[in-house]
Structure formats: C-alpha cells, structure tokens
MARVOVEX-310735 format. One line per 8 residues: number of its first residue (from 1); their letters; for each residue x, y, z of N, C-alpha, C. Coordinates in steps of 0.05 Angstrom, whole numbers. Example, Ala and Ser with C-alpha at 12.3 -4.5 7.8 and 13.67 -1.06 7.14 Angstrom:
# MARVOVEX-310735
1> as> 264:-114:156:246:-90:156:264:-66:156  257:-45:142:273:-21:143:258:1:157
***
This chain:
# MARVOVEX-310735
1> mtyggtsf> 150:-642:-179:178:-641:-168:178:-656:-141  194:-677:-139:194:-692:-114:223:-696:-105  226:-700:-79:252:-705:-66:249:-729:-48  262:-751:-56:261:-776:-40:233:-787:-40  218:-782:-62:191:-793:-63:169:-777:-50  177:-754:-38:158:-737:-24:158:-709:-37  135:-699:-42:134:-671:-53:146:-652:-33  165:-636:-43:178:-616:-25:157:-598:-13
9> fsifllls> 138:-589:-29:119:-569:-18:103:-581:4  97:-607:3:83:-620:25:99:-618:51  126:-622:49:143:-619:72:142:-591:82  143:-573:63:143:-544:71:118:-537:87  95:-547:78:70:-541:92:71:-553:120  82:-576:123:84:-588:150:102:-572:168  124:-562:157:142:-545:172:128:-519:180  112:-508:162:97:-484:168:78:-488:191
17> affssfgv> 64:-511:191:46:-517:213:61:-521:239  84:-534:237:101:-538:261:109:-512:274  119:-494:257:128:-468:268:105:-452:279  82:-453:265:58:-438:273:49:-446:301  53:-471:308:43:-481:334:57:-468:357  80:-456:353:94:-444:375:82:-417:383  68:-404:366:58:-377:372:28:-376:374  18:-360:392:-10:-355:393:-16:-332:375
25> cagykvtf> -35:-335:356:-39:-315:336:-49:-288:347  -64:-289:369:-73:-264:381:-48:-247:389  -48:-222:382:-26:-205:389:-8:-197:366  -14:-207:342:0:-198:318:-10:-170:311  9:-155:299:1:-129:289:17:-124:263  3:-116:242:16:-109:217:9:-80:211  29:-63:207:24:-35:201:37:-28:175  21:-17:157:31:-6:132:34:24:136
33> hdigqgnc> 58:34:139:63:61:146:61:80:122  49:103:126:48:124:106:76:137:106  91:128:86:120:136:85:125:153:61  104:163:48:106:178:23:110:159:0  127:166:-19:132:148:-42:153:128:-33  143:105:-24:161:85:-14:146:63:0  160:46:15:148:24:30:159:22:57  142:16:77:151:8:103:129:-7:117
41> tvvtspsk> 132:-34:118:113:-51:131:126:-62:156  112:-59:179:124:-69:205:105:-89:217  116:-113:223:100:-134:235:111:-139:263  94:-139:283:103:-146:310:88:-171:319  102:-188:335:91:-213:343:83:-212:373  68:-232:382:60:-232:411:83:-231:430  106:-241:422:129:-242:440:148:-219:436  138:-196:425:153:-171:422:175:-173:401
49> kvlvidag> 173:-191:382:191:-192:360:182:-171:339  202:-158:326:195:-137:307:208:-144:280  192:-145:259:201:-149:232:194:-125:215  214:-113:203:210:-89:186:216:-97:158  196:-96:141:199:-103:113:200:-77:96  223:-70:87:228:-46:73:225:-22:91  241:-2:87:239:24:101:253:45:84  238:57:67:250:77:49:229:95:37
57> ssnttgip> 238:119:30:220:139:18:236:157:0  225:163:-23:238:182:-42:224:208:-44  200:210:-32:185:235:-34:165:236:-11  166:257:5:148:259:28:125:278:24  121:287:0:99:306:-6:72:295:4  58:312:18:31:304:26:29:291:54  52:286:67:51:274:93:51:297:114  31:300:130:29:322:149:51:320:170
65> gvpstgkf> 61:344:178:80:345:200:108:337:194  115:333:169:143:326:162:158:351:156  180:356:170:196:381:166:211:380:140  219:404:130:233:405:105:261:395:107  273:398:131:300:387:135:298:364:155  314:344:152:314:321:169:288:304:166  276:305:142:250:292:139:252:262:141  274:250:131:276:221:132:282:211:160
73> ehlstrvl> 297:227:175:301:220:203:275:222:219  258:242:211:232:245:223:215:221:218  214:211:193:198:188:186:208:163:201  235:160:202:246:137:216:238:137:246  240:160:258:233:162:287:204:156:291  187:165:273:158:160:275:152:130:274  166:116:256:162:87:254:172:73:279  196:81:288:208:69:312:190:74:336
81> dsvredlt> 179:98:339:162:104:362:138:86:363  129:77:339:105:60:339:110:32:350  136:24:352:143:-3:362:163:0:385  164:24:398:185:28:418:182:9:442  157:3:450:153:-15:472:163:-43:465  158:-52:441:167:-79:432:198:-80:431  210:-58:421:239:-58:420:252:-57:447  239:-43:466:250:-40:493:248:-66:509
89> sgnwlwfv> 225:-79:507:221:-104:523:228:-129:508  231:-127:481:237:-151:466:267:-152:459  275:-173:445:303:-176:438:307:-186:410  288:-181:392:289:-192:365:281:-171:345  299:-164:326:294:-144:306:307:-152:280  291:-157:260:301:-163:233:290:-144:213  307:-137:194:299:-120:171:301:-137:146  281:-135:129:281:-147:102:280:-124:82
97> vshpdkdh> 301:-121:66:301:-101:45:296:-115:19  273:-109:7:264:-126:-16:283:-123:-40  295:-99:-44:313:-95:-67:326:-68:-64  348:-63:-79:364:-39:-74:355:-13:-86  330:-5:-81:320:21:-89:317:38:-64  324:64:-65:324:81:-42:297:83:-28  275:81:-44:249:83:-32:241:58:-17  260:39:-14:255:15:2:276:11:23
105> lnlvefmv> 298:28:23:319:23:42:333:47:55  326:72:46:342:95:56:336:103:85  317:89:98:312:95:127:324:73:145  334:52:133:343:29:149:366:36:167  387:49:157:410:55:174:403:72:198  387:92:194:379:109:217:363:93:237  345:76:227:328:60:245:345:40:261  365:28:248:383:9:262:399:24:284
113> resgfldl> 409:47:277:425:63:296:409:71:320  383:77:316:367:87:337:349:66:351  353:41:343:335:19:352:341:11:381  365:16:391:373:6:417:384:-22:415  388:-33:391:400:-59:388:429:-58:380  440:-34:377:467:-31:367:485:-16:387  508:-27:393:528:-13:409:544:5:390  539:30:390:551:48:370:581:51:375
121> dakepieg> 589:50:400:618:53:406:634:29:398  623:5:405:637:-20:398:633:-28:369  614:-14:356:607:-20:328:599:-49:324  580:-58:340:569:-85:338:543:-87:352  526:-106:345:500:-110:359:505:-115:388  486:-107:405:487:-111:433:483:-141:439  500:-152:455:499:-181:462:472:-189:473  462:-211:464:436:-220:473:412:-210:458
129> rvlgvllg> 417:-192:439:396:-182:422:400:-191:394  378:-202:382:379:-213:355:374:-190:335  394:-185:318:392:-164:298:402:-174:272  388:-171:251:397:-181:225:383:-167:202  395:-168:178:384:-155:154:386:-175:131  364:-179:117:364:-195:92:359:-176:69  376:-177:49:374:-159:26:368:-175:1  348:-167:-14:340:-182:-38:360:-181:-60
137> gerniykk> 362:-202:-76:381:-203:-98:409:-211:-91  428:-199:-104:456:-206:-98:473:-181:-94  496:-185:-83:513:-162:-75:519:-143:-97  523:-152:-121:532:-134:-142:511:-115:-154  486:-118:-145:466:-98:-154:462:-76:-134  476:-77:-112:475:-55:-92:497:-35:-98  493:-20:-120:514:-3:-131:509:27:-126  483:35:-126:477:63:-124:483:73:-96
145> adssalvk> 484:99:-93:494:112:-68:480:102:-43  453:102:-43:438:94:-19:443:65:-12  442:48:-32:444:19:-26:472:11:-19  492:23:-33:520:16:-26:527:26:1  516:50:9:522:61:35:510:43:57  486:31:52:474:14:72:491:-11:76  500:-23:54:517:-48:56:543:-42:70  555:-19:65:579:-11:78:575:-7:108
153> flaefnip> 552:5:116:545:9:144:542:-18:158  527:-37:145:523:-63:158:549:-78:163  567:-75:143:593:-89:147:610:-75:168  610:-48:169:626:-33:188:618:-39:217  592:-43:221:581:-47:248:576:-76:254  587:-94:237:586:-123:242:557:-133:247  539:-122:231:511:-130:233:507:-154:215  497:-176:225:492:-199:207:474:-192:184
161> hffgkday> 483:-196:160:467:-190:137:473:-210:115  452:-217:100:453:-237:79:439:-226:54  449:-234:31:436:-227:6:419:-251:-3  396:-245:-15:377:-265:-22:389:-287:-39  406:-280:-58:418:-300:-75:435:-320:-58  449:-309:-38:465:-326:-21:447:-342:-2  424:-331:6:407:-345:25:397:-371:14  396:-374:-13:388:-399:-25:407:-422:-17
169> rlqerpgf> 432:-414:-11:452:-434:-5:458:-437:24  445:-420:41:450:-422:70:440:-449:81  456:-460:99:447:-485:112:448:-482:142  472:-478:153:474:-477:182:477:-448:192  474:-428:174:476:-401:183:453:-394:203  458:-377:223:437:-370:242:413:-358:228  390:-367:236:365:-354:227:351:-367:203  365:-384:188:353:-394:164:352:-425:164
177> lyvpkelp> 331:-434:152:328:-463:147:331:-468:117  351:-484:110:357:-488:82:335:-504:68  329:-496:43:311:-511:26:323:-512:-2  315:-531:-18:326:-533:-45:320:-508:-62  339:-498:-77:335:-473:-92:314:-476:-114  308:-500:-123:288:-503:-144:260:-493:-136  255:-494:-110:230:-482:-101:236:-465:-76  246:-441:-81:257:-425:-59:235:-415:-40
185> stilrdwd> 235:-426:-16:217:-418:5:231:-421:31  246:-400:39:263:-401:62:247:-392:87  250:-406:109:236:-399:133:255:-386:153  248:-363:162:264:-349:182:257:-360:210  278:-369:224:273:-382:250:266:-362:272  256:-373:294:251:-359:319:229:-338:316  213:-339:296:190:-321:294:165:-335:304  147:-320:315:121:-331:324:104:-337:300
193> gtisflsl> 105:-361:290:91:-367:265:112:-373:243  107:-365:219:126:-370:197:131:-345:180  155:-344:170:162:-324:150:172:-340:126  158:-340:105:164:-357:82:171:-339:58  192:-346:44:201:-331:21:196:-346:-5  179:-335:-22:173:-347:-47:194:-339:-68  208:-318:-63:229:-309:-81:249:-292:-65  275:-296:-70:295:-281:-56:314:-266:-76
201> aadaktfk> 309:-271:-102:326:-258:-122:310:-259:-148  324:-254:-170:311:-254:-197:309:-282:-207  288:-296:-199:286:-325:-204:283:-331:-234  267:-315:-248:262:-322:-276:287:-320:-293  307:-305:-283:332:-302:-297:353:-322:-286  347:-334:-263:366:-352:-250:360:-381:-254  334:-388:-254:326:-416:-255:316:-424:-283  320:-448:-290:312:-458:-316:281:-461:-317
209> ftskkykk> 270:-450:-339:241:-452:-342:233:-481:-347  211:-489:-334:202:-517:-338:174:-518:-349  158:-497:-345:130:-499:-354:128:-494:-384  107:-504:-395:103:-500:-424:100:-471:-431  88:-455:-413:85:-427:-418:112:-413:-422  131:-420:-405:156:-406:-407:175:-418:-428  170:-443:-436:185:-453:-459:177:-438:-484  153:-428:-485:144:-413:-508:148:-383:-505
217> akkdplee> 159:-375:-483:160:-346:-476:176:-330:-496  197:-342:-508:214:-327:-526:199:-319:-551  177:-333:-557:161:-326:-581:141:-304:-575  138:-297:-549:119:-277:-541:134:-250:-538  128:-230:-555:143:-205:-553:140:-191:-526  118:-196:-513:115:-183:-487:135:-194:-467  142:-219:-470:161:-231:-451:190:-223:-457  194:-210:-481:220:-201:-488:227:-173:-478
225> ekedetna> 207:-160:-466:212:-133:-456:232:-135:-433  250:-115:-433:271:-115:-413:258:-105:-387  262:-120:-365:251:-112:-339:273:-101:-321  266:-83:-304:285:-70:-286:300:-91:-269  326:-91:-270:342:-111:-256:338:-111:-226  337:-87:-214:334:-87:-185:306:-94:-177  286:-85:-192:258:-92:-185:254:-122:-188  266:-134:-209:263:-163:-213:274:-179:-189
233> asivmkvc> 294:-168:-176:306:-182:-153:290:-181:-128  268:-166:-128:252:-162:-103:245:-188:-89  247:-187:-63:238:-209:-46:208:-211:-46  197:-235:-48:169:-239:-45:166:-257:-20  150:-248:-1:149:-263:25:121:-262:36  116:-283:53:90:-286:66:96:-290:96  84:-273:112:86:-275:141:59:-285:152  59:-306:168:33:-316:177:35:-329:204
241> cgpfsvmv> 12:-330:217:7:-346:240:-21:-356:238  -24:-382:232:-51:-392:227:-63:-378:203  -88:-368:206:-102:-355:184:-93:-326:180  -79:-315:199:-71:-287:198:-45:-285:181  -47:-273:157:-24:-274:139:-23:-249:122  2:-241:115:6:-218:97:26:-225:76  20:-218:51:38:-223:29:50:-196:20  77:-196:18:91:-171:10:109:-178:-14
249> tgdktkke> 109:-160:-34:122:-167:-59:142:-147:-69  148:-126:-54:167:-106:-63:158:-94:-89  177:-92:-108:171:-81:-135:174:-104:-156  167:-128:-148:171:-151:-166:158:-146:-193  172:-154:-214:163:-149:-241:143:-169:-250  129:-163:-272:108:-180:-282:119:-208:-290  141:-208:-303:153:-233:-312:160:-251:-288  172:-238:-268:180:-253:-244:155:-264:-229
257> tnfiidrl> 135:-247:-227:110:-255:-213:97:-279:-227  96:-278:-253:85:-301:-268:101:-326:-265  128:-322:-262:145:-345:-258:138:-359:-231  133:-343:-210:126:-355:-184:100:-370:-186  80:-358:-200:54:-371:-203:57:-397:-218  72:-398:-240:75:-422:-255:90:-444:-240  110:-436:-224:125:-455:-208:107:-469:-188  90:-453:-174:73:-464:-154:51:-481:-167
265> keegaekf> 41:-473:-190:21:-489:-204:32:-516:-212  57:-517:-219:70:-543:-226:70:-561:-202  73:-550:-178:73:-566:-154:44:-571:-144  24:-558:-157:-3:-560:-147:-6:-546:-120  11:-525:-116:12:-512:-90:4:-483:-91  -11:-475:-112:-18:-447:-115:-35:-436:-92  -49:-454:-78:-65:-445:-55:-49:-433:-33  -22:-439:-33:-5:-427:-13:-4:-396:-15
273> lesellla> -11:-386:-39:-10:-357:-43:-32:-343:-28  -54:-357:-21:-76:-343:-7:-67:-329:18  -75:-304:21:-66:-288:43:-89:-268:51  -91:-263:77:-111:-245:87:-105:-216:77  -79:-209:79:-71:-181:72:-52:-182:49  -55:-164:30:-37:-162:7:-27:-134:4  0:-131:4:12:-105:-3:16:-104:-33  3:-85:-46:4:-84:-75:33:-82:-86
281> thhgsatd> 38:-95:-108:64:-95:-120:71:-67:-132  96:-58:-127:107:-35:-140:89:-10:-137  80:-5:-112:65:19:-106:40:23:-123  29:1:-133:5:3:-150:12:10:-179  35:2:-188:43:6:-216:26:-11:-235  18:0:-257:3:-15:-277:21:-34:-292  47:-26:-295:66:-43:-311:70:-70:-299  70:-71:-272:76:-97:-259:51:-110:-246
289> fvpewval> 28:-100:-253:4:-112:-242:-3:-138:-257  -9:-159:-241:-15:-185:-252:-42:-194:-241  -63:-193:-256:-90:-201:-246:-91:-228:-233  -77:-248:-245:-78:-275:-233:-65:-276:-206  -45:-259:-201:-32:-258:-175:-52:-250:-154  -68:-229:-161:-88:-219:-142:-110:-241:-137  -118:-254:-159:-139:-274:-156:-129:-298:-139  -104:-305:-142:-93:-328:-127:-87:-321:-98
297> tnprhvvi> -77:-297:-93:-72:-289:-65:-99:-284:-51  -119:-276:-67:-147:-275:-57:-149:-260:-31  -138:-236:-29:-138:-222:-3:-165:-211:6  -168:-208:32:-191:-195:43:-186:-165:45  -160:-158:45:-153:-129:47:-129:-124:29  -129:-102:15:-107:-94:-2:-98:-67:7  -72:-64:9:-60:-38:16:-40:-30:-6  -43:-6:-16:-24:5:-36:-7:26:-22
305> sagrsfdh> 19:21:-21:37:40:-8:48:59:-30  38:84:-30:46:102:-51:44:131:-41  60:148:-53:59:177:-47:48:192:-70  52:218:-71:41:234:-93:63:239:-113  73:218:-126:93:221:-146:94:195:-163  107:196:-186:110:173:-204:83:162:-213  62:178:-212:36:170:-222:26:144:-208  34:140:-183:25:117:-168:2:125:-148
313> prseafeg> -17:107:-144:-22:83:-160:-36:90:-186  -33:73:-205:-47:77:-231:-75:64:-230  -93:77:-244:-121:68:-243:-124:39:-253  -108:31:-273:-111:4:-283:-104:-16:-261  -84:-10:-245:-77:-28:-223:-98:-26:-201  -105:-2:-193:-124:1:-171:-150:-14:-177  -161:-9:-201:-186:-23:-207:-181:-53:-210  -157:-61:-219:-151:-89:-220:-151:-103:-193
321> yfmnashl> -140:-90:-173:-141:-101:-146:-170:-102:-137  -185:-81:-142:-213:-79:-133:-230:-102:-146  -225:-107:-172:-242:-125:-186:-233:-154:-184  -207:-159:-180:-197:-187:-180:-195:-199:-152  -196:-182:-131:-196:-193:-104:-225:-197:-96  -234:-221:-101:-263:-227:-99:-273:-228:-70  -254:-231:-51:-262:-233:-23:-257:-208:-7  -255:-185:-20:-251:-160:-5:-274:-156:15
329> tpapwhfv> -266:-149:39:-286:-146:60:-297:-118:61  -321:-114:74:-331:-87:77:-312:-71:95  -312:-45:90:-295:-27:106:-310:0:109  -303:16:129:-315:42:130:-310:57:104  -329:73:96:-326:89:72:-301:106:75  -284:106:55:-259:122:56:-251:131:28  -235:152:28:-225:163:3:-200:147:-6  -198:145:-32:-174:134:-45:-167:152:-69
337> qfqgdfid> -142:154:-76:-134:170:-99:-116:154:-117  -118:159:-143:-101:145:-162:-100:162:-187  -81:156:-205:-77:170:-230:-89:155:-253  -101:170:-272:-111:157:-296:-141:159:-300  -151:143:-318:-180:143:-323:-194:125:-304  -220:128:-302:-235:113:-282:-264:109:-290  -274:86:-286:-302:80:-289:-313:70:-263  -336:81:-255:-348:72:-229:-355:43:-230
345> hgdttrtl> -353:30:-206:-360:2:-203:-379:0:-179  -401:-15:-182:-418:-19:-159:-436:-43:-164  -438:-60:-144:-457:-82:-145:-466:-87:-116  -478:-110:-112:-489:-115:-85:-468:-119:-64  -443:-125:-73:-423:-131:-53:-400:-111:-52  -396:-96:-74:-374:-77:-75:-382:-51:-87  -371:-29:-77:-377:-3:-87:-352:14:-88  -347:26:-112:-325:44:-115:-336:67:-133
353> rsiaretp> -336:91:-122:-347:114:-137:-328:136:-139  -323:147:-163:-307:171:-166:-324:195:-158  -312:213:-143:-327:237:-136:-313:263:-146  -289:260:-154:-275:285:-161:-250:278:-177  -240:298:-192:-214:296:-205:-199:322:-199  -175:319:-190:-158:342:-185:-147:353:-211  -151:378:-216:-141:391:-240:-111:390:-240  -99:380:-262:-69:379:-263:-57:406:-258
361> ssvekarg> -35:407:-243:-22:432:-236:-3:441:-258  3:424:-277:21:432:-299:14:416:-324  24:426:-346:20:412:-372:33:384:-371  56:382:-357:70:357:-355:53:335:-342  38:343:-322:20:323:-309:-7:324:-322  -8:312:-345:-33:313:-361:-56:299:-348  -51:279:-332:-72:264:-318:-73:274:-289  -96:283:-281:-100:291:-253:-105:266:-236
369> yvhaitdr> -105:270:-210:-112:248:-192:-142:245:-191  -151:221:-193:-180:215:-188:-183:211:-158  -204:224:-147:-211:220:-119:-237:204:-119  -236:182:-104:-259:164:-103:-265:156:-75  -289:145:-70:-296:134:-45:-303:104:-49  -297:88:-29:-304:60:-31:-311:49:-3  -327:29:-2:-334:15:23:-322:-13:23  -302:-17:6:-287:-42:6:-259:-38:17
377> svfvtasn> -247:-60:26:-221:-58:41:-197:-56:22  -197:-33:7:-173:-26:-10:-164:1:-1  -139:4:7:-129:29:19:-104:38:4  -101:65:4:-77:77:-7:-65:94:15  -39:90:22:-27:104:44:-28:134:40  -24:143:15:-25:172:9:-52:184:16  -73:168:15:-100:178:21:-107:173:50  -99:149:60:-110:139:85:-90:140:108
385> gdiaffst> -65:147:104:-46:147:125:-37:119:133  -28:115:157:-21:88:167:-45:70:168  -42:45:159:-64:26:161:-54:2:178  -67:-3:200:-57:-24:219:-78:-46:222  -69:-71:223:-86:-94:227:-77:-108:253  -96:-113:271:-90:-125:297:-103:-152:299  -88:-173:304:-99:-199:308:-108:-201:337  -134:-203:341:-146:-204:368:-149:-232:379
393> spgayain> -152:-251:361:-154:-280:369:-151:-296:343  -147:-322:345:-144:-337:320:-167:-333:301  -161:-323:278:-182:-319:258:-197:-293:260  -190:-275:279:-203:-250:282:-183:-227:285  -190:-204:275:-172:-181:277:-188:-155:273  -176:-134:281:-188:-107:279:-171:-90:260  -183:-69:249:-169:-52:230:-169:-23:241  -147:-10:239:-146:18:246:-137:34:222
401> igrkwddq> -155:50:210:-149:65:187:-140:93:195  -118:103:185:-109:130:191:-129:151:181  -128:174:193:-146:196:185:-129:218:172  -114:212:152:-97:231:138:-108:236:110  -114:260:104:-124:267:78:-110:292:67  -111:296:41:-101:321:30:-116:345:41  -103:366:47:-116:389:59:-140:399:44  -138:399:17:-160:410:1:-184:391:1
409> ltavteff> -181:367:11:-203:349:12:-213:343:40  -202:357:59:-209:352:87:-239:353:92  -252:374:83:-281:377:88:-296:355:74  -289:349:49:-303:328:34:-299:301:48  -276:296:58:-270:271:72:-288:269:96  -290:290:112:-307:289:136:-336:285:127  -343:296:104:-370:294:94:-378:266:90  -359:250:80:-365:222:74:-355:203:95
417> svpqllsg> -348:213:119:-338:195:139:-360:177:150  -352:156:163:-370:134:170:-395:143:186  -392:158:207:-416:166:223:-437:180:206  -427:196:187:-446:212:170:-459:195:149  -443:177:137:-455:161:115:-473:139:125  -466:127:147:-480:102:155:-501:107:177  -499:129:191:-518:133:213:-545:143:203  -545:156:179:-570:167:169:-578:194:182
425> dvismeti> -560:205:198:-565:231:211:-565:253:190  -579:275:196:-578:298:179:-551:312:183  -538:319:161:-512:331:163:-513:361:162  -500:374:179:-498:403:179:-468:410:175  -462:421:152:-435:429:146:-433:459:144  -416:471:161:-413:500:159:-399:508:133  -379:493:125:-365:500:100:-355:475:86  -359:474:61:-347:453:44:-332:467:22
433> rldrmits> -305:464:23:-288:477:2:-280:456:-18  -287:461:-43:-279:442:-64:-260:455:-83  -265:480:-90:-247:495:-107:-239:480:-132  -213:476:-136:-204:464:-161:-203:433:-160  -212:421:-139:-207:393:-135:-227:374:-149  -246:385:-164:-267:368:-174:-274:371:-203  -285:351:-215:-300:353:-239:-329:356:-230  -338:380:-230:-362:387:-215:-387:370:-223
441> ssllpifl> -388:362:-248:-412:348:-256:-415:321:-242  -393:310:-232:-395:284:-217:-402:288:-188  -398:312:-177:-402:316:-149:-427:332:-142  -434:351:-159:-457:368:-153:-483:353:-147  -490:332:-163:-515:318:-157:-516:305:-130  -493:299:-119:-492:286:-92:-505:304:-72  -502:330:-74:-511:348:-54:-542:353:-55  -555:340:-74:-584:342:-76:-598:323:-57
449> ddkfkglr> -582:304:-46:-594:284:-27:-604:298:-2  -627:288:9:-639:300:32:-620:301:56  -602:282:58:-586:281:82:-566:304:83  -564:319:61:-546:342:60:-561:369:63  -586:367:73:-603:391:73:-593:412:93  -574:405:111:-564:425:129:-541:441:117  -535:436:92:-512:449:79:-516:480:80  -495:494:90:-497:523:92:-478:538:74
457> slsmkead> -455:527:68:-436:542:51:-422:523:32  -420:531:7:-408:515:-13:-390:532:-31  -364:524:-32:-345:538:-49:-338:521:-73  -344:533:-97:-338:518:-122:-323:537:-140  -303:552:-129:-288:570:-145:-270:555:-165  -269:565:-190:-252:554:-211:-255:524:-214  -280:515:-212:-286:486:-214:-294:478:-242  -289:496:-261:-295:490:-290:-325:485:-295
465> ltndhvgv> -341:500:-280:-370:498:-284:-378:513:-310  -398:502:-324:-408:515:-348:-439:516:-347  -451:525:-368:-481:526:-369:-493:498:-366  -477:477:-372:-488:450:-369:-495:444:-340  -483:459:-321:-487:453:-293:-508:472:-280  -519:490:-296:-537:510:-284:-562:496:-272  -572:475:-286:-596:461:-276:-591:449:-249  -568:435:-246:-562:423:-220:-558:444:-198
473> ltalitth> -545:466:-205:-540:487:-186:-566:500:-176  -584:505:-195:-610:518:-187:-626:498:-170  -625:472:-177:-639:452:-160:-627:451:-133  -600:453:-131:-587:453:-105:-595:477:-88  -596:500:-101:-603:525:-87:-632:524:-76  -650:514:-93:-678:513:-84:-683:491:-64  -667:470:-64:-670:447:-46:-660:454:-18  -638:469:-16:-625:474:10:-630:503:19
481> adlsslhl> -651:505:35:-659:532:45:-638:544:63  -621:527:77:-601:538:95:-576:547:81  -574:542:55:-550:550:40:-549:580:38  -529:592:52:-528:621:53:-503:633:39  -485:615:31:-460:625:18:-453:606:-5  -450:617:-29:-444:601:-52:-422:616:-68  -399:604:-71:-376:617:-84:-372:604:-112  -375:620:-133:-373:610:-160:-353:625:-177
489> tgnrfsse> -334:639:-165:-314:655:-179:-298:638:-198  -293:648:-223:-275:635:-241:-287:613:-257  -313:610:-259:-326:590:-275:-335:602:-302  -347:585:-319:-352:593:-347:-382:594:-354  -397:610:-338:-425:613:-344:-429:636:-363  -449:633:-380:-457:655:-397:-474:675:-380  -480:698:-391:-496:717:-376:-524:705:-370  -535:690:-390:-561:677:-385:-559:656:-362
497> gmdairta> -537:642:-362:-534:622:-341:-532:635:-313  -517:657:-312:-515:671:-286:-542:683:-278  -557:693:-297:-584:703:-291:-601:682:-279  -600:657:-289:-616:636:-279:-608:629:-250  -582:629:-245:-572:623:-218:-581:645:-199  -579:671:-207:-587:693:-190:-617:692:-184  -633:684:-204:-662:682:-199:-668:661:-179  -654:638:-181:-658:616:-161:-649:625:-134
505> wgyrgltl> -627:640:-133:-616:649:-107:-633:669:-93  -646:686:-108:-664:705:-97:-651:725:-79  -660:727:-54:-650:748:-36:-623:742:-24  -613:717:-26:-589:709:-13:-564:721:-27  -544:728:-12:-520:739:-24:-505:719:-41  -494:727:-63:-479:710:-81:-452:722:-88  -430:707:-83:-403:716:-89:-396:707:-116  -390:727:-134:-384:720:-162:-355:726:-168
***
C-alpha cells in the first residue's frame, strides 16, 4: 500500500522518530493497577503528563483495604493518589477508554471530577489545562448504563471527547494527527514520545479485507463465530519513547487481532508490534488469545489485569503468553494464579511450576484456581498487586512488583519470596498454613529440601490427603527435627496410615 509513491508506514515510522526526539526516555513510568476484575493502566511522562488507559472494575474481591461501600471511589482515589504530584505540577491529562464495558470505564467520571483539571461550578475544564477523552468504537455502542452515563457526563461538562470511529476522520482537531483510514495509526500530539493507535474501532467489520487469508475467511467456520461487538471495537495502542514501549489491547477479539496482524504483514511492518511491555488481551481470556500476536509483540514483560471472577486468566492463555513470549526476562520468584488445567514448564531459561490448587468453593466453580510460581516476567494483578515499570535511562528501567497476595497464601508467598529462594539461607518458619489451598501431592515434597529444615509448624487441614501421601509425610517428619506442630484434621487416612504417621512422629504432639 503506497501513497504518492511512498509507503505510508515508512512515513509513520519517521514521524514516530520525530516525536520521540522531543522527550528524554528517562522518567517514564507505566503502572498496571490492581483494580480487581478490570483494567487501569497509567503512564506518566518526564514532563508530568498523565495518560490513563482504561479505568474500570466490575469486581473488587481480593483487593485488600477496599471498603464494602464506596469501593469504586476508593479505587479511583488510590489511582489518583499515585499520580497526584504529576497532576498538581503538570497540565496534561488524557483518558483512553478502549471500549464501552464497565470494567474499563466506570471509574473515569470520578477520576475526572477529582483530578483538579475540571471546574465543577463552571462545568468545563480549567483553562490552561489539557484534558481529553478518547473512546473506542462509535457513539451508538455506548448504550449501557455505565457507558451512556460517562458520555452524558463528558458532554455536560464540555470535556473534549472523541470516538475512535470519528478519530479516523479527524484532521485539524486538537490533539490528533490525521492518517489514512486504510492503515489506522493515529498519533496523539504533545506527548513525550509517541502514542500510536493500531486500531480505534472494529476494523475487521469496517474495512475491506485484502489479504488472501481473509478472502478465504468465510469458508472457515471459526471465522464465522459471532464476536462481541463492544470487545471488537477495543482500541489497540502502543505508547513509546525510544525502546521503552507498552502495547495495550483492551478486550480486542481474536478476529480483530488477526486482522491487525495481516494488515501490518501486507505492509511488511509487523516489526512495529514489538514492545517491551504487553498488557494481555481481555484479562487473559483464552477465547481471544492469539499466539502469533504474542510472538510478534515479543514482550520482555507480560501483565495480565484480572480479578477473581470470570475465570480470568485462563490457563490456556497464561501458558500461551509464557511459551510464546520468547524474550521474557528473569524476575523475582512470584506467585501467579489462573483457572484451568496446568502442566509445569521448565528449561534453562524459563521456569513455571504449579505448587497448589485451590479447592473449588462450589459445584458451579468446577475448576479451582491453580497457584504457581515463576521466575519469568509474567504477572497477574490479582496475585501481584500493582506492577510498575520505571524508565531510568534510555534502554534501562526498573520494576516494582506489588506485595499483594490472597490471605490464605500469605505464608506460602513469603516462603518463596526472593531473599529466601535466592540467598540460600536456612529458612525458619514459625507457621505455614495451607489448609484447603493445595493439592498436597504437588507441595509436600517441596518441604523435604534441606533449606526448609527450620520448619516448625505445618497446617494441612482438609487438604485431601490420603494413604498415598503417608510416605512423604513420614519422610518430612523424620527429616525436620524442629517440626513440633502438624495439623492433619479432615484428611482421608486409614487407621494403618495414621499409625505410620504416629510412629514417625514419636513423642511429638499430633493434632488429629
């Protein structure tokens, strides 16, 4: 595809380099907030500009310190507090709402009201402060209560806002640089670096297919599946300054994602997808996971923004990110959780090990959460809390991983924390409570390692232990002389099995 004899994408890359030259990459910060079931990515630039990509939550279960009433206001305030200095001393705040689902937008109105950029009495932005909102898709899909209320608020308070479908046609409007709709990549002006949009609406339904793959798509029954209209409209965008870059995809559907890939391949521009950071599509949904997308973005770090609902993230997607992102960097050992089946992966460069499975709390949730540890840079906000990346100099950055874990796994999390795993020190744990959180056969052998010889108390109540585990238990008892408390209530040992455990335990007290 050429315009005036010059490849459009070549022009686009030159523009990207031009805009990048205005900002010094050191001083960038990208934070993926633990927002429960939802998304909230905040990028701050060296000149105190603040970009908020999605801000919404549908379920706050598992987030510590969130009150039962006013919980969404609480989350909004927490996010605003993290950038309060930038908002106070800076004068630039933009929101990008990827699509009209509440778990991507129901915090936006409160955040705008409390940002300090809005004159509430005059019902308009404060003069001299840049405030705007870009919404994915087109106006007529913002129908549900949360999304229609947001659009009404933006109009009532005269806040500049644009819909992605309209942004394709913007030319002289403030903030946007027009590009041909056949290769939608809009650049938001006045940012330190570039903000590039690979999709602003439902492209596969809007633009004529040109690749051979999509000419044959109607013959492929998989391509005939109906995809969610609002998810399909999700904005796909890349924020970057030099090598420091993050790719965000909202809840983009598989068909739409493949359309983006094919369009860039036709231009020979698929390398533009490469990004240091990748926010997983659709909270780690297996339905919308595209292995080729992960391979082409080729991230060094993957973040999955998910809460404890909707079976997110799914194991098929989690393992897909782990296996297809070939350049994942080493990270401190950390816990991750996901729903579904799981097979351990380990080689000389990557390690992902399941250590437990949470017993389902009801018949309806037939699949429990898998709890695993990894030393690769794949994170889940429900497991790891806020994850922040700081650009310290061109090509270099630091990572701050949150220390938020489920209460029932707190002790196990500390057990596998970095100083303990990597220092080689002897570990002395006063109490490790596992209770119902594990498939014991996967975890018990771990405690036979010499580095756990300081173990004093172990609770394995109702852990579904059977006679098959008696051998490991007796080995653990005889190995750890300091073990003085062992709780095994509610397991399924035969009388012979219990006799073997008692014999190994000897004089030490045993709670049955």
